[in-house]
N, C-alpha and C positions, 0 to 999 in steps of 0.2 A: 114740611107741615103746611096744611092749608087752613088759614084762619078766616072763616066766614067770607062770603062774597057780597060786596056792596051792590045793592040793586041800583038800576039806572035812575029811578026816581029819587032815591036817597042821595045819590051822587049829585044830581042836579040841585036838590034842596041845599046840600052843604055848599056847593060851589056858588050858588046864588047869594046865600047869606049865611056866612059861617057862624055868626054870633046870634042868629035869630032864635036858636034853641035856648030855652030858659035854663035848663040844667044838663050838664054832660055826664053821662054814665060811662062805664068802661067800654061797653059795646059801641056806643056812638063815637067815643074817642078813638078806638082802634080802627073802626071803619073810615073815619075821617083822615086819620094820620096816614093810612095806607094809600090814600088817593092824593093827598095834598102836600105831604112832606117833600121838600126840595130834593133830597137824595133819592127818593123813590122816583120822582119825575125825571131826574137825570138818567137813572138806570133804565127807565121806560124809553127814553129817547135812544139810548144805546141799543136796546132790544129792537126798536123799530128800524134803526140803521142796519142792524144785522139782517132783519127781514128783507130790506131793500137789496142788500148784497145777494141774498139767496135768490130773490126774484130775477135780478139782473143776470146771475149765472145760469139760470134756466133759459133766459132769452138768448144767451150766447151760443147755445147749441143750434140755433137756426141760421140759415144763410144770411150773409151780409149783402147789402145793396147800397150803392151810392150813385148820385148823379152829379156831374160837373159840367160847367160851361164857361166859356171865356169869350170876350170881345175886345179887340184892340186895333189901334191904327199903326201901320208899319210903313216905313219909308227907307230909301236907300236900297242897297243890294239885299234882297230877301229871297226866300224860297216860297213859291206859290203853294199854299197848303192844300190845294185841290189837285194839281197835276205835278207838283214838286219840281217845276222848272224854275230857273233863276230869273228874277225880274228886278227892275230898277225903277220902280215907281211907288208912289204912295197909295196904299189901299187899306180898306177896312175888312177885317176877317173875324169870323166867329167859329167856335168849335163846341161840340156837344158830345158827351160820353156817359153811358150808363154801364156800371160795372157791378158784378156780383161774384161771390165766392162762397163755397161751402166746404167745411171739413167733412170728409167721409170716413176717416178712420184716424184716430190719434191714441190708440192703445188705452181707451177709456179715461183719458185725463179729464175731459170735460164732465163726463158722467160722475166720476169720483169727486170732482170739485163741487158739483151741484149737491151731491149727498153730504159733503163736508160742510158746505154753507148752510144746509138745512139743519144739521146737528148744531152748528154754531148759533143759528137763530133760536133753536130750542134751548140751548144753554143760556143764551142771553135772557130769555124769559124766565128760566129757572133762577138766574141770578137776581132778577127783579123780585121774584117771589121770596128769595132769601132776605133781600134788603127789607121787604115789607114785613117779614116775620121779625127781623131784628128790631125794626123801628116800632113794631107793635108791642114787643116785649119791653122795650125801653119806655114807651108811653105808658104801658101798664104799671111799670115800676114808679114812674113819675106820678101817676094817679094815686097809687098806694101811699107815696110819700106825702101827697096832699092830705089824704085821709088821716095819716099818722099825725101830721102837724096840726090838723084841725082837732083831733082827739087830745093832743097835748095842750093845745090852747084852751080847751074846755077844762082840763085838769087844773091848769094854772088859774083859770077864772074861778073855779070852785075854791081853790086855795085862798085866793084874795077874799072871797066872801066869808070863809071861815075865820080868817085873820081879822077882818073888819068886825065881825060879830063879837069876837073875843075882845077886841080893842074897845068897842062900845060898852060892853059889860064891865071891863076893867076900869074904864074911866069913871063909871058910876061908883064903883067900889073905892076908887082913889078919892073921889069927891066926898064920899061918906066917911073917909078915914079908915076904911077896912084894909086897904092895901097901900103900900108905898108907891110914890110916883114912878119909881124905877120900872115897875111892872108895865106901866103904860108906855114908857119910853122904849122898852124892849119890843113891845108889840108894834109900835109905830115904825121902828127900824125893820121889823120883819115884813110889815105891810109894804114898805118901800121896796124891799127885795122881791117880794111877790109881784109887785107891779112891773119891775124890770123883767122878771121871768115871763110875765104875760105879754109884754111888748115884744120880747124876743120870739116867743111862740107865734104871735100874730105876724111878725115879720117873716118867719119861716114859711107860713102859709102863702103869703104873697110871693115869696121867692120861688117856691115850688110850683105855683100856678104859672109864673113867668117861664119857668123851665119847660113845663108842659106845652105852653103856647108856642115856644120856639120849635118844638118837635112837630107841632101841628101846623106850623106856618100860619099862625094867626097873629094879627097886630097886637103888640104888647099893651096898647092902650084900649083895646076892645073889651067890652064887658064879658065876663066869663065866670060862670058859676058851676061847680061840680055837684053831682048828686052824691049824697053821703049816706049810703046804706048802713044799717047797724052792722058793726064789725062781726058780731056773732052770727049774722045771717050769711056771711060770705061763704059760698060752698068750696070745700077743699076735698081732694081725694084722700082717702086713708093712706097713711104712709106704707101700709102693707101692700097696697095696690100699685106701688111705684118702685118696686124692686129694680135696682139698676140694670141687671142683665135683661130683664123683660123690656124695660124702657129703651135700652140700647138697641135691641133687636127691632123694635118698632121704629125707632128714630132713623135707622139705616134705610128704612123704606119711605119714610114720610118727610124727612128733612130736605129742603131744597138744595142745600149745599152738596149733599151726597148725590142728588139727582144731577146737579150741575157738573160734578166731577165725572160722572158716567157719560154725560153727553159730550163733554170736552174730549174724553178719550175716544169716543166714536168719531168725532170730527177729525181728530188728529190722525186716526188710522186711514181715513179717506183722503186726507191731504197727503199722507205718505204715498198712497197708491197713485194719486194724481201726479205727484212729483216724479215717481218712477216712470210713468207713461211719457213724460216729457223727454226722457232719455232716448226714446225711439222715434223713428220717422213719422211724419204727419202727411197724410194724403188728402188732397183737396181738389175740388172741381172749380173752374172759373169760367166766366163768360164776359164778353165785352161787346157793346153796341156803340157806334159813333158815327159822326158825319161832320162836314165842314162847309163853310160858306165864305166867299170872298166877293167884296164889292169893289171892282176896279174898272173904271171906264178908260179904255186905251184907244189911241187913234187907229183908224183902219187905212191901210195902204194898198194901192193896186199897181201892177206893173205897166209901164209906158215905153214903147219902142221909139228911140230917137236916132234913127238911121242905122248904118252898118259900118263896120270897121274890120280890117284884116285881123284874122285870128292867129296868123303865123303858121297855119297849116297849109299844105299843098296836096291836091288830089290829082293823080294822073289818070286820064281817061283816053283810051285808044292811043296811047303814047304821047298825048298832049297834056302838059302839066297845067293845072288850074289852081289859083289861090283861093283859099276858103275865107269867106267873110262871115262875121258873127254879128247879130243884132246888138245894138247898144241899148240896154234896158235899164230903166230907173224906176224907183218906187214913188208914186205920187199919192199924197194924202187924199183920202176920199171919205170924209165923215168920221164918226166915232163908233167904236164897237163897245156895246154895253154888256155888263155881266148878265148871266142867266138869272131868272127869278129865284127868290129865296127858297121856295118850296122845291123847284126843280133841282137846285144845287144840292139840297139836303138829300133828295132822292137819288140823284146821280152819284153823290159821294158817300152814300151809306155803306158801312162796312161792319162785319161781324167776325167775332173770334170766340172760340170755346176750346177747352182742353182740360187736362188733368195735370196737377203738379205734385211734387213730392219735396218735402223739406227734411233733410237728414242732418241732425246735429253732429258735427264732427269735432269742432273745438270751439268752445265759448268761454275760455278762461276758467273752466271747472265750475261754473256757476250752477249748472243743472245737477251735477253730481253732488255738489256741496249742499244744495237745497234738499236733495233726497236724503242725505246723511243727517242734515239738521232735523228733518221731519221725523226720522227715527229717534233721534235724541229727545225731541219734544214729547214723543209718546212715553219714553222712559221717565221724563220729568213729570208728566201728568200722572203716571202711575204712582210715583213716589208722593206727589201732592195728595192724591186720593188716599193713599195709605196714611199720610200724616193727618189729613182731615178726619179720617175715621178714628184714628188713635186719639186725636184731640176731643172728638165727640164723646168717645167712651170715657176719657178722663174727666171731661166736664160733667157728664151724667153721674159718674161715681162721686165726684166732688160735690155736686149739687145734692145728691142723696145723703152724703155724710153731713153736709151743712144743714140739711133739713132735720136730720136726727138731732144734731146739736141744738138747733133752734127750738125744736120741740121740747127738749130737756130744759133749756133755759126758760121757755115759756111756762112750763109746768112749775119750775122752781120759783119764778117770779110771781106766779099766782099764789103760791104758798106764802111768799114773803109779804105780799099785799095783805093777805088775810091776817097774818101775825101782826103786822104793823097797824092794821085797823083795830085789832083787839087791844094792842098796846096803847094806841092813842085814846081809845074809849076809856080805858082805865085811867090814863093820865088826865083826861078831861074831868072825870069824876073827882079825882083827887084834887085837881086844881080848883074845882068849884067849891070844895069844902075847906080850901085853904091849907092843905097839907102838901102841895106840890108847887114849886116855884115856876114863874113864867118862863124862865130859860129852859127848864126841863120840859115844859109843855111844848115850847117852840121846837125843841130838838125832836120830840116825838112826832110832832106835826110834819116837820121837814123829812123825817125818815119815811113817813107814810107817803108824802108827796113824791119823793125820789123813787120809791118802790112802785108807785102807780105809773110814773113816767117810764120806768124800766119795763114794767109789765106791758104797757102799750107798745113800746118799741119792739119787744120780743114777740108780741103777738103778730104785728105786721111783718116782722122779719120772717117769722115762720110761714105766714101766708104767702109771701112772695117766693120763698124758696120752694114751697109746694107748687106754686104756679109755674115755676121754671121747669120742674119735673113734669107737670101736666103738659107744658108746651113741648117738651121733647117727646112725650108719649103720643102727641098728636091730638090732644084734646083742645077744644075751643077755649079762648081766653074769656072768662066770665067772672063776675063778682055778684 
């Protein structure tokens, strides 16, 4: 069910100064609580988290790219990173690499994961709507409890005024000697009891206001006053318009919990398809660009001939043997050889690679197969959960309808009881005024009227709330 949408201006007004409003009515309470209740805010964070997961899964279908670089000092026996020869000197080297890869086919695993995360995101928003509805109905009940306690406080106040008037009149008669002092004592005791009832009713108002403040996330010490419309002006749907079968059919379409169950099932089906895709090979393209640089200043040596010496070989020419002499060559240091410039080395050492790869799952401890089987079981679980939620919804609606019928009968019966007790009290008052009815009997009649009025007030608000629950399931706006 969708309960009103709070406008941006109203949201800003509430957020800026929650208690600036002089009086709170049901509409303003419901709008405020659906934005500021802590449970609603927590659910909204979870929904936004699910939205981020969905967006990230969409980005995961694009190629990946990464750049890496390194710089270090090497000494001892090392391999020259540019020509791969063995060197035994200290040098500074750097390497740079750009890599990219892209999956070109994975049996639609990513596509199904994206769809599943999309449904999960929608389900999270539906769950937030459900929590908003729940807290709105709870706040509406708390508001009605405040109205009830205010009504009962007024009844106790009227009762005190009646007892006080009777006590004043009785004291005059006692002083004149027309009535015994016992009559005044009995009325004083009754006035004390009425005062206790009034204090209790007043305390109930304060307690109910504090309860509503907690739902609305308003400081308990903040000023807070509710609008109190005449109870007879509160609009209620006729019970004939709230037949349970009709309400249930509408609730299946408008209740967020049922929408949430549908979305979770759709997401689970896509997660199952994605898990199945991971059981098959994945084909990818890859590419790599890289280069290296080395800063190593090494000595430069040139050959120098230092005479000749026999080589041990003999050459015969025209029958005459000749001994062969070889030059005695040594290397003489001649300056220092410097490394090529940085840019030249990067250009000379530049390398590229590209190709296609395939990853075939052969054995992974059964994790992929297990995940696939779990995804199918999750669908079965969600189907049963949906069935259970639908059954509970129907049970709740039929129970609410039965409770509303009972509340209506009690409300009508209590109205008759109040009328009879008012008639009885009027007769008793007249008899008391002429001295043919004792004070105790008058007090009894007065208390019977008082209790019947309290019961009537309770039954009236109980009936209104139960009708509001049925209106809520039907998809109607919460209003008083």
